N, C-alpha and C positions, 0 to 999 in steps of 0.2 A: 668555349665557343658553342653557340646554339646549333642544334641539329637542323640541317636542311638538305634537300635533295641535291646530290652532286651531279651536275650535268656531264654527260660524256663529251670529252673534248680532245681534239687534235690541236696541239700547239705548234704553229708554224712560225719560226723565229729566225733571227740573225744575231745571236749573242755576240757582243753587246752587254753592257753593265745592267741596263734596266731590264733586258730580257731575262737575266738571271733571277730577278725578283718576280717576273712573270712566271717563270718555271717553278720557283719555290711556292708561290701562291697557288698555282694550278695543281701542284702535286698534293696539296692538302685539301683544297676546296672543290676540286672537280674529280671526275673519274678520268684520269689522264691516260688516254689510249695510246699515245705515241707523240714523239717530238719530231718534227720535220724541219730541215734547215734550208736556208736560202742565202745567196750572196747579198750583202747589204752593208752593215756596219763594218764588215771585213770581208775578204774573199771567202768563197764557200769552204775551202779546206779549213780556214780558221774558225768560221762560225760553227762548223760541224764539230771540230775539236772542242770549242768552247761549250757547246751544248753537252758534249760527253763529260767534260770537266765538271760542269755544274751538276749534272745528274749523279756523277760519282761523289762529289762533295756532299750532296744532299742524301746520298745513299738511296737513290730511287731505283725501283724495279720498273724501268720504262725504256723502250727501245728508241733509238735515234735513227732517222732515215734522212740521208743527204738528198738535197734537191737541186734546184737550178743554179748554175754558176754565173748566169748572166741574165739580163732582162730580155723581154720579148723582142725589143728593138734596140739596136745600138749597143754601146758599152755601158757598163755600170759605173758606180762611184762608191767610195767607201768613206768612213768617218773616223780616220785615225786621230784627228785633232780632238776628238772627245774620248774615244775608246782605246787609243794607243795602238801600237803596231800589231799586237796580238788580237786586238778586238776586245780583250778582257784584261787590260793591264791593271796592276795594283798588287794584289796578293801574289805570293810566289805560287806558280802553277804546280799542282801536285803531279807526281808520276802517274800517268794515265794508264789504267788497266782495262779500258773499254774500247770498243770500236763500233762504228755504225752497223746496224743490222742490214741495211741495204743502201743502194745509191739511187733508188727510185721512189722518191717521196711522193710523186704524183700518183703512181700506182697504189701506194699505201693509202693515200687519201681517198682515192676512188673506191678501193676495195672495202675500206673501213666504213665509209659512209653507206655504201650499198648494203653492207651486212646488217646495218641497224637503221633502216629507213625511217626518216623523220625524227631521229633521236640525237644525232651527232652534231655538235657545234665545231666550227673551226675558229680558233682564236689566233689571229695573225698579227704578229708584232714586228714584221719586217716588210720589205717590198712584197707585193702580192703576186709575184711570178708563179710560184707553185700552185697557188689557188686558182689563178686564171688558167693555167695549163690543165689543171684537173677539170675545170668547167668546160674547157674546149674539147678534151679527149673523151669526155663522158657527157654528152649533151643532156642526158637525163639527170645529172647530178643535182641540179638546182631543185628538182622535185623531192629529193631525198634528204637534203640538208635541213637541220633544224634552224640554222642560221650561221652567220659569220660576224664575229666581233673583231674589229681591227683597229690597231693604232695607226693612224695616218691622217694626213691632211690637217686643215685648220680653217676655222671660219672666223675672220676672213684673212688670216695671215699665214706666212710660212716661216721656216727657219734656215733654209738654204738660199732661197731667194725671197724677196718680199712677199711673193705670192704662194710659193710651194714649200711644202714640208718634205723632209728627206725621203721617207718611205715611198711616198707617191711620186716624187721627182725621179727616183731611181728607175721606176718602171711605170710611167703613166699609162701605157697601153694595157698593162695588166690590171691596174686600178680601174680603168674604163670597163674592161670585161666584167669585173666584179660588181661595180655599181650598176651595171646594166643587166645583171643576171636574173633579177626577180627574186633572189634569195632575201630573206630577212637580214638586214644589215644594221649593226650598231657601230658607230664611229666614235672612237676616242681620239679626237684631234688636239692640236696644240692649245686650243682655247680652253680645254678642260685639263689637259695634263700639266700645264703650267700653273694650275691651281693647287698642285700637290708637290711641294718642294721638300726635299730631304737635305740634311746637313750633318755636321759632325755630332750634334746632339743625338740624332737618330742612330748614327753609327754606334755611339756609346751605349744607347739603349739596347741595340742588337747584341753588343758584346755582353751586356748584362744578363742575357738569357743563357749564356754559358756554353753553347755548343760550338764545335768546330765549324759547322755550317754557318752559324751566325757570325763567327769571327771572320770567316772568309768573305761573307757578304758585307760585313762592316768595312773591311778593307776595300771592297769594290766601291762603296759609297765615298770613302775618303778620296780615292783617286778620281772618281767621277765628278765630285763637287769641285775639286781643285782644277780639273780640266775645264769645267764650265766657267770658273772664275778667270782662268787664263784666256779662254776663247772669247769671252764676252765682257771682260774687264768689269766683272761684277763680284757679288758676294760668293763665298764658297758654299754654294747650294745648287741642287739640280733637280729637275723633274723626273719622277718615276713614270715616264711615258707609258711603257709597255705594261706595267702592272695594272694600269687603268683599264686596259682591254679585258683582262681577266676579271677584275672586280666588277666591271659593268655587267658581266654575266652572272657571277656568283653572289654579288652583294649589290643589286640594283638600287637599293634604298640609299646608297651613298651618293647618288647622282641625281641631278635634274637633267631632263632631256627634252628635245623637240624633234618632230618629224619634218623633214624638208626634202624637196627634190634636189638632188646633188648630181652634178656631172663633173667629169675630169677634163680639164683643158689639155689638148694634145698638141696644139700647134702655135700657141701664142709666143711671140718674141720675148715678152717679159713675163708671161704667165703660164708657160708650159708646166704641167704638174699641179696646177691649182685645183683645189676642190671647190667648185662653184656652187654655192648653196643659194637657193631661191628663198631668201629670208622673208620676203614680203609677199610671196605668192603672185609675183608678176606674171609668170607663165601659168595661167589658170588651168590649162589643159594638161599640165605636167604633174603627175601624181607624186606624192612624197614617196621616196624609195629608201631613205636612210634615217634611222634614229640617231640624231646627233647629240652627244653628251654636251651639256652646256655648263655644268658646274659640279664640283665634288666637295664633300665634307672631308676636308684634308685631315683634320684632327682625328676623326673616326677612322679614316683610312690608315693613318700612321699607327693608331692603337691596334688595329686589326693586323697590320704587318708585324708588329712586335709580338702580339699574341700568337700569330702563326709560327714565327721562328721559335717561340717557346716550346713548340711541339717537336722540334728537331733535337736530336741527341748526338 
């Protein structure tokens, strides 16, 4: 792999099968400062445990900080129909020998960003609750962040409702805080993540790299693809949504992108949680606030994924 500067990153996630791949990629291609967890694909206790499991399987020297158990408004929702009861079904879970360093992800985010002003990126692959809370409790934080790359939304479609994607729909109010923050934003929405599908062939290629970490993650792909086939009556393949948010930062050449003004719908009967992008510049006074990824070189992304797992032992 070519040498390139590793951006300092806090990975805010809700593992989740595709989050595991985001963690694996971030551990190799970023300066991973810490992992924070949020309720999303599973309840907070499960997503925190899953983050610890993945960090242990990958043998990472990185702390995990538990975050918010619920969205800013109302009750949350989970995605057992894709990720199983544990949030990380598939491979047998290892005996866990780690625990979260703290239960205050928001404080960790604020302190870490303030310690390195202008340098730290947040890569968010779950609901944006922790990130929004950090921006609220530290009104100066937007001045110190390098940016936020997030998996969420879709232009112009959803996956839980016709309009809304899961991460945004779980906490639209948090997403609204983030897109209104003035921070540099990179959005990996469904329109790009569904351009990178993995299947049993990719799982076999992972196993071919020979590590326990690769075998564990290959089993995650097997379960994940079967879950997608069951849920959507389609082929046994699934999108690595969350990995796209990491690669958007570390390997921007894999993507095409456009800058748009994006807002989050908070009240629509049929459209709550929709990421509304002004694709045609209708609102001429509204400045572009989000870099929206529009396409991915899927073949190159898969090759990079396999190459990355070849570094694990």
